[in-house]
C-alpha positions as CSV (number, residue, x, y, z in Angstrom):
1,M,-41.5,165.4,224.3
2,S,-38.4,163.7,223.1
3,V,-35.0,165.2,223.9
4,L,-34.5,166.3,220.2
5,D,-38.0,167.8,220.3
6,A,-37.0,169.7,223.4
7,I,-33.8,171.0,221.8
8,E,-35.7,172.1,218.7
9,F,-38.3,173.8,221.0
10,A,-35.4,175.8,222.6
11,N,-34.0,176.7,219.1
12,G,-37.5,178.0,218.1
13,A,-37.7,180.0,221.3
14,F,-34.3,181.6,220.3
15,Y,-35.8,182.7,217.0
16,D,-38.9,184.0,218.7
17,A,-36.8,186.2,221.0
18,F,-34.6,187.3,218.0
19,S,-37.6,188.3,215.8
20,T,-39.3,190.2,218.5
21,A,-36.2,191.9,219.9
22,N,-37.0,190.6,223.3
23,I,-33.9,190.9,225.4
24,D,-35.5,189.4,228.5
25,Q,-36.5,186.2,226.6
26,M,-33.1,186.1,224.9
27,S,-31.4,186.3,228.3
28,E,-33.4,183.4,229.6
29,L,-32.4,181.2,226.7
30,W,-28.6,181.5,227.2
31,A,-26.8,179.4,229.7
32,S,-25.8,181.1,232.9
33,S,-22.3,179.9,232.6
34,D,-19.7,182.2,231.2
35,A,-18.7,179.5,228.7
36,V,-21.0,180.8,225.9
37,F,-20.0,182.0,222.4
38,C,-21.7,183.9,219.7
39,C,-20.6,184.7,216.1
40,H,-23.0,187.2,214.5
41,R,-22.7,187.2,210.7
42,G,-19.6,189.0,209.6
43,C,-18.4,189.8,213.2
44,Q,-15.6,188.6,215.5
45,P,-16.6,185.9,217.9
46,I,-17.9,187.0,221.3
47,H,-17.1,185.0,224.4
48,G,-18.8,185.3,227.8
49,R,-22.5,185.5,228.8
50,E,-22.4,189.2,229.6
51,A,-20.7,190.2,226.4
52,V,-23.0,187.9,224.3
53,L,-26.2,189.4,225.9
54,R,-24.8,192.9,225.5
55,S,-24.3,192.2,221.8
56,W,-28.0,191.1,221.5
57,A,-29.1,194.2,223.4
58,E,-27.1,196.4,220.9
59,I,-28.7,194.6,217.9
60,F,-32.1,195.0,219.3
61,S,-31.7,198.6,220.1
62,N,-30.4,199.4,216.7
63,A,-32.7,197.2,214.6
64,G,-35.7,196.5,216.8
65,A,-38.0,193.7,215.8
66,M,-37.3,192.2,212.4
67,P,-38.8,189.6,210.1
68,I,-37.0,186.3,210.8
69,A,-37.8,182.8,209.6
70,H,-35.9,179.6,210.1
71,R,-36.0,176.1,208.9
72,V,-34.2,173.3,210.8
73,L,-32.0,171.2,208.5
74,A,-30.6,168.8,211.1
75,R,-30.6,168.3,214.8
76,D,-28.7,165.8,216.9
77,L,-27.5,165.0,220.4
78,V,-23.7,164.5,221.1
79,G,-23.3,163.5,224.7
80,D,-25.0,166.2,226.8
81,M,-25.0,168.8,223.9
82,G,-27.8,169.4,221.5
83,I,-26.9,170.7,218.0
84,V,-29.3,172.4,215.5
85,C,-28.2,173.4,212.0
86,C,-30.7,175.7,210.3
87,L,-31.3,178.1,207.5
88,E,-32.2,181.6,208.5
89,S,-33.9,184.4,206.7
90,V,-33.3,187.7,208.4
91,S,-35.0,190.7,206.8
92,G,-34.9,188.7,203.5
93,H,-31.2,187.8,203.7
94,G,-30.3,184.1,203.9
95,F,-27.8,182.6,206.3
96,I,-26.8,179.2,207.7
97,A,-26.6,178.9,211.5
98,T,-25.4,176.3,214.0
99,N,-26.9,176.6,217.5
100,L,-25.6,174.5,220.4
101,F,-27.6,173.8,223.6
102,V,-26.8,172.2,227.0
103,R,-29.2,170.9,229.5
104,D,-29.8,173.0,232.6
105,G,-32.1,170.9,234.7
106,K,-35.0,170.1,232.4
107,I,-34.4,173.2,230.2
108,W,-32.0,173.3,227.2
109,R,-30.1,176.6,227.1
110,M,-28.0,178.0,224.3
111,V,-24.2,178.1,224.6
112,H,-23.3,178.9,221.1
113,H,-24.8,180.6,218.0
114,H,-22.9,181.1,214.7
115,A,-24.5,182.5,211.7
116,G,-22.9,183.1,208.3
117,P,-23.7,183.7,204.6
118,I,-24.7,181.0,202.3
119,A,-22.9,180.4,198.9
120,G,-25.2,180.2,195.9
121,P,-28.9,180.9,195.7
122,V,-30.7,181.4,199.0
123,P,-33.6,179.0,199.5
124,V,-37.0,180.6,200.3
125,I,-38.0,179.5,203.8
126,A,-41.1,180.0,205.9
127,G,-41.0,180.6,209.6
128,T,-41.2,177.5,211.9
129,R,-41.8,176.9,215.5
130,G,-40.7,174.0,217.5
131,P,-43.1,171.5,219.0
132,A,-45.3,172.8,221.8
133,P,-43.9,172.1,225.4
134,N,-45.6,169.5,227.4
């Protein structure tokens, strides 16, 4: 698996955890460092692993599993950081998201998620999964 495929696989795992409201899986995806950030749509930025995971636990406890699809628009590697820009459809509402990943051994872990509204018509997207791990 190429580096970019591995980053996209981690991105797909994020959306799997999100759509199934699986806080254990979500916790595994985020870097263990406290240098993580999350900007949920329409909310103030959250900093720190504990605060970020608490925010996901609150979302999951309030909303439960929800229909989510995503489509990767671009992915790249900048030094030791993977960047994925994608469209999201969450319960039928469209957003644009940027997700950042760093390598932790052989695993790419999330350090930043930022989702926001899209101006103009929202494209219809189907769910995608990253490539299968090797």
